[in-house]
C-alpha positions as CSV (number, residue, x, y, z in Angstrom):
1,M,136.2,20.4,106.8
2,I,132.8,18.2,106.8
3,R,130.6,21.0,105.9
4,G,133.1,22.3,103.0
5,R,134.4,25.4,105.2
6,L,138.0,24.4,103.9
7,L,139.3,28.2,105.1
8,E,137.3,28.2,108.5
9,A,139.1,24.6,109.1
10,E,142.6,25.8,108.0
11,E,142.3,28.9,110.4
12,A,140.8,26.4,113.0
13,Y,144.2,24.0,112.4
14,Q,146.7,27.1,112.3
15,W,145.1,28.4,115.6
16,A,145.7,25.0,117.5
17,L,149.3,25.2,116.6
18,R,149.8,28.6,117.3
19,S,148.0,28.2,121.0
20,G,150.8,25.6,121.9
21,I,150.2,22.3,121.3
22,S,153.0,21.9,118.7
23,K,155.0,23.9,120.9
24,G,158.7,22.5,122.5
25,E,159.9,19.4,122.3
26,P,158.1,16.7,122.5
27,Q,154.9,18.1,120.8
28,L,151.5,17.3,122.2
29,P,150.2,14.3,120.7
30,V,147.0,16.0,119.6
31,A,149.0,18.1,117.4
32,G,149.2,14.8,115.2
33,W,145.2,15.3,114.5
34,T,146.0,19.1,113.6
35,Y,149.1,18.2,110.9
36,L,146.7,15.5,109.6
37,G,143.8,17.9,108.8
38,L,146.1,20.6,107.5
39,G,147.4,17.8,104.9
40,E,144.1,16.8,103.9
41,L,143.3,20.6,103.4
42,S,146.8,21.4,101.2
43,H,145.6,17.8,99.2
44,Q,142.2,19.3,98.6
45,W,144.1,22.3,97.3
46,N,146.5,20.2,95.4
47,D,149.6,21.7,97.4
48,L,151.1,17.9,97.3
49,D,154.3,19.2,98.9
50,A,152.6,20.8,101.9
51,A,150.5,17.7,102.4
52,T,153.3,15.2,102.3
53,T,155.0,17.4,105.0
54,Y,152.3,18.2,107.1
55,L,151.2,14.0,107.0
56,E,154.5,13.1,107.7
57,E,154.7,15.0,110.8
58,A,151.2,13.8,111.9
59,L,152.9,10.2,111.4
60,K,155.8,11.2,113.3
61,L,153.6,12.3,116.2
62,G,151.3,9.0,115.6
63,K,154.1,6.7,116.2
64,W,155.1,8.1,119.1
65,V,152.0,7.8,120.7
66,G,151.6,4.3,119.5
67,A,147.6,4.8,118.6
68,A,146.6,2.3,115.5
69,G,143.3,4.4,114.6
70,P,145.3,7.7,113.8
71,L,148.0,6.3,111.9
72,A,145.7,4.3,109.8
73,I,144.0,7.3,108.8
74,T,147.4,9.1,108.1
75,Y,148.8,6.4,106.3
76,T,145.6,6.3,103.9
77,A,145.9,9.8,103.7
78,L,149.4,10.1,102.9
79,A,148.9,7.2,100.0
80,R,146.4,9.4,98.3
81,V,148.8,12.4,98.2
82,K,151.5,9.8,96.7
83,Q,148.9,8.6,94.5
84,A,147.9,12.3,93.0
């Protein structure tokens, strides 16, 4: 994403989800980073509904883990989506 390769980033995030980090209950906490990335991509592409869905899933996983850093980043991303 940082290099502007958004389609490649989306492919990597989708691969991560298909590889099993989001399968089962509970999902692996690392899936939260994947949902965060997909949310930011969706925001870039102005798909605000998808961005909201992905970011809310990232928040759910972040709260389960209790990691402040990822939560702060995700809340900030969600605020930008809501503002848009």
